[in-house]
Residue, then its C-alpha position, 0 to 999 in steps of 0.5 A: m500500500e502506498i503511503s503519502a505524506l504521513a506526519g509523525t514523530v520518531k520515538h526510537i531509533v532501533y538500528q542505524s547503519p554507520d553511513e545512515s543509508f539504512t535505519v530502522a525506527r519506531f514512528k508515532t503518527g496519531e495514536e499509532t506507532v509503526t516501524i519505518v525502514g529506509p535511508l533516514y539520513g540525519v533523523k534523530r529521536e523525537q524529531e518530527i518528519r513526514i514520510w512517503g513510501v510503501e507498506k510491506k509485510h516482513p515475514k519476521y518483523g510484521t508490518q513495516i513502512q519502506v520509506e522512499r522519501f522523507e522531510i524533516s520538519l524544520p523549526s518555524g515561527r519565532e517561539q519554535i526557532i528560539e526554542y530550537l536555538t536554545d536547545n541545540v546550540k551551545n552557549v546560546g540562551p533565550k536572550k541570545a536566541a531572541a536577539i538572533v531572531e529579532e535581527l535576522g527574522e524567521e529565516c535566520l537559521k537558513i541565513i546563518v547556514e547559507q552565509g556563515p558566521q558573518a551573518l551574525a556580525g553586529i548582533k549584541g552579545i555575540n563575538s566572532r568566536q561565538a558566531e563561528e561556534i553557532y554557525l558550525s553547530l547549525a551547519e552540523n545539525l541543519e545543512l543536510q536537513y535543508v539539502l534534503s528538504a530542498l531536493l527530495p521534492y524534485g524526485l531525488t532519493a535520499n541517497m542521491a541528495v546525500k551524495a550531492y551534499q557530500a560532493w558539494g556541501f550546502n551548495a548541492i541545492s544550487a548545483v542540482k537546481e542549475n544542472p541536475y545532470l551533474l548527479a549522473e557523475i556522482t551517483l549511479i543514475g543515468f541521463f534519463r533519471a536526471d532528465l526527469i529530475a530536470k523536468n521537475l525543476g522546470l529546466t527547458g528542453d533546450a537548456p545547454c546543460r541538458l544538451q551537453a549531458a545528452l551528448k556525453h550520454l550518447l558517447s557513454e552509450a556508444e562506449g557500452q557498445g564497444h566504440c571508442f568514438l562516434p563520427q560527429s555527424e552520427l553523434l549529432q543525428k543521435i542527439q536529434d533522435l534522442l531528444q526529438q529535436y529536428g529543427e534548424e535552430e535546435q540543431t544549431k544549439h546541439l552543435e554549440a553544446l558540442e563546441v562547449l564540451l570540446a572547449n572544456q576538454e571533456l570531449v576531444r575531436e580528431g577530424e570527424r571523430v568525437y571521443l570521450r576524453r579518457l578514451y581518446d587518451a587511452e587510444e593515444k597511449v596505446v599507440q605511443q607504447i606500441g611504438r616503444l615496444c615494436y622493435p627488434k630485441p634479439t635475446a641470442s643468435r639464431d643458432r643458439i635459439e635453435e639449440c634451445l628449441e631442440a633441447f626443449e623437444v628432447e626434454t619433453g618428448i614433444e615435437l613442435a610444429g613448424e609454426q610453433k617453432r616460428a612463434v618461439r623464434m619470433v618472441m625471442e627476436k621481437g619486443l612485442s609479438i602476437l600468438t593466435g590460433g583456434p582450439g587444439t592448435g597448441k597455443t599453451l604448448t607454444v607458450n610453455a616452449v617460449i618460457a622454457v627457451l627463454r630460461k635456457l638462454k637466460e637462467e634467471a629470466k623473470v616471467l609474468l603471466a596474466s589475463p583480463t579475468g580471474r577465470a582466464s588467469q586460473n586456466l592459464a596457471e593450470l595449463t602452464g604450471e606458472e603463477a598467473g593473475t588478472i591484469h588488474r592484480l598484476l598492475g596493483f590496481r587501487p580504487g581511486e588511486g590507479p595502478e601501482h605499476d605504470a611508466k614510472n614504476p614498471l613491471d619487473c620482468d623479462l617476459l610478460v605473457i598476456d592470455e585471452v587478449s581478445m577480451l582486452d579493451i582499450s582502457l585496460a590495454a593503455m594501463l597495461f602497456n604503460a607499465v611495461d619497460p621496453a628496455q627490459t621486457r618483451v611482451l607476448l600477447v596470446g588470443d583467439a582472433d576469431q572470438l567475440p571482441s572485448v565487452g569494453p570499448g575498442n577491438v585491440l587484438h584485431d587492430l594490432l593484427t591489422a596494423g602489422v604487429p609481428a604475429v604467428k597464427l597457429t592452424h595445425i590441429f593436433r591429432q588428440a584435439a582432432d578427435s574432439q568434435i568440440v574442436t573440429n566443429a569449432h573450426r568448421v563454424n569458423k570456416g562457415e561450414p555446417l556442423e558434423i555431429d555424431h551423437n555416439k561420440g558423446d561430446f557434441f549434441f544438437l537437439e532440435h526444438d522450435a518453440p522457445e518454451a520447449v527449448a527452455e524445458i529441454i535445457k533444464r532437462a539436459a542440466l538435470r540429466f548431467m547432474e544425475l550422471g555425477y556432474t556438479l553445478r561447477d561443471l555446467q554452464v548454460l549460455s544465451p546470446m540475450h538477456k530477455g525472452p523465454i530463453g534469455t539469461v533472466a528466464l533461464n536463470n530462474l528456471l535453472q535455479e528452481a530445478l538445480n537448487p530448489p528451495h529447502v527448509e534448511t537452505r536460507q534464501v533472500q530477495v534482493g531487488q527482483t532476484v531471489y538468492r539461495e545458499g548454493d546458488r551459482v552467481m557472477q560478479l558484474k563489475n570490478n571491485y578492487n577492494k574485494q579483488v573480484f572482477n567482472g565475470d568472476v563466478g562463485f557460489i553462495t556459501e551462506i546467507i546471514p539474514p538481517d536482524p534489527k534487534t542486534g543491528q545485523e545487516l544482510e550479508i551474503l558470503v560467496e566463494v570465489r576462486g577458493e576465497i570467501i567474499e562478503y557482500s552487503r545488500e547494496e553490493v548484491l544489488e549492484e554487483l551480483s547476478l545468478a549465473y546458471c545462465m550467462t551471456v556468451h560475452k560474459a563467459q569469455g576467458g572461462e572454460v567448463p566441462i559442459v556448455i548448453m546453449p540455445v540456438s533459436q530464431q528468437h535471437y535472430y539479430m544476435l546469431a553470428r559466427n563468432l558468437l557461436y564459435t566463442g560459445i562452443t569453445r568454452a566447453k572442455e568435454k561436452v556441448v549441447l546445442v538446443g534449437t532449430r537448424q535454420a538458426l544454426a545455419r544463420a549463425i554459421a553463415n553470418n560472418r558480418t561482425t558489428l563495426r566498432y569505431t576505433a582508430l587504433a589500427e589506422k594510427l599504428r599504421r601511420s605512426v609505427f608501421s608506416n615503413 
């Protein structure tokens, strides 16, 4: 039930979190006393407030009002203000309080908070030291209350208003009223929520701050689609469509807004390209660093390298293919090189050979290995027998401070190996290459150029290959790998050839079903069957190209959770947002959290849910095991950073491998069906692949080799400045 403008008095604070983002209080309204919960910033016992919210039934604590907005009743009228000053300000008695009201009027509290101690100058009995004390006391008690009272009616939540206050102090009121789009820079709200607040504040549709915010929003949206920039003509067309402003006068204002952002250096224009400043800087930095790394860097004579290669083959009993030897020679002779190839072509063996040969040439050679995600680095460590971590961990990334290792404090190693480079976006590449000392370190980038590009902006691996960075592509499929239908079909997909499936081999299955609901049911049954055969949740991964629809990630996660980890009397569960989380659930990290050292795409399992208890002050806590470590999440962190992971998008699965992959291939995902998506999904499996869908959808995915264009200038800039000869 909706609660609107309910007035009353806070009689008791049951619990308040240290940052005041969650409060439980007893609230007396008329003859009734109810429990209210929510972000009641600055609220104290015996304070009169008005609340807006929703009445809910808590299974343990009964009826509560979830407060969405509140107003603190500020003192008004001469007598009330004198009483407030006397009760709340040290060394102010009724006489001084009356003098303040007489001099400044009934708006005196606001005047003092706004103008500071000087507002009290000249009032009899108040010297400069006392004026400072009165101001500080009122500021501490009333500043936040004034900010909340002024901003909440315009549609800000208490959290937003408090973040504005933390950023700008009392000036938050004028800052938000002048440019509500600034909120998007300090809170999690986007352009559309800020636009709604702007409308409530009465800003016009062509206000310069609105147009500037729209342009930045469009470039951020383009970044989310993988672009480093947008052509100016496309950006200006997009703002017309976004704001539905097509007139000549309006178009002139759009261009003026763009010029202001360029003049302020928030955006950068290079020819027809318009960049967000940080993406332009990242692209330029990568070009500069590649130029420093791409030069001959021989470790020894060619004869000596050949001797070491032969010694490696004798010691291991493995004969390297000609292209693998060529790759080892390349790394020994170049400052930067790339090794690519599909599954079964021996990339890991080649990396091991590179490390072994380098250590034969230089016994104390220091080697560092890393990849963009935790899962990929785990695989790398297992396959090479060397230590490996994420790029963020390697660089010592510190939230709010940047990386520990950079150009002034480079990584200390002779060889740096980066795996799964197809996942490397332009921003991470800039940080990585900036931490390499070209005089000491040679770099080997390893990846599969046929996989999906990075989730973040840019197409780094593709651009480096296109530009002409020295590279070897492994194509020979080794006999053991050739026996795997997963490997052979992955290569068939890559060549645009139809799959060849022998169900009797037991490692690759295609189950034909048309209706999306039937496809979802078959996926569920297949997962249950593998569990019956002794596999665990750790062994299974369902992949889907999209989030929405009956075979999107959201619906499949709910279906699979109920089937594979159903409710049980001894299993705790909790609803956070729209999602129910249960002990035993497979979950995924959605964004980098440097404090916890968990990163976008990391998968874990909920080991324990500790429910909230207002009586003891215990807040909700969810414990998740990620890579053998227990990570603690609060309710807010779960809401922002976790999702169920029985099913995930193919993009999110990059860099990881599991024994079994189950994947819908349906016309429902028509616009997403592409060769690199199917190829990437198949190559996540080590033992078995199950595709469920229609032959038409499968044929479309294999035939569709058109990759989505990404606006990136890295290859062009490298060709012009580094590889022009």
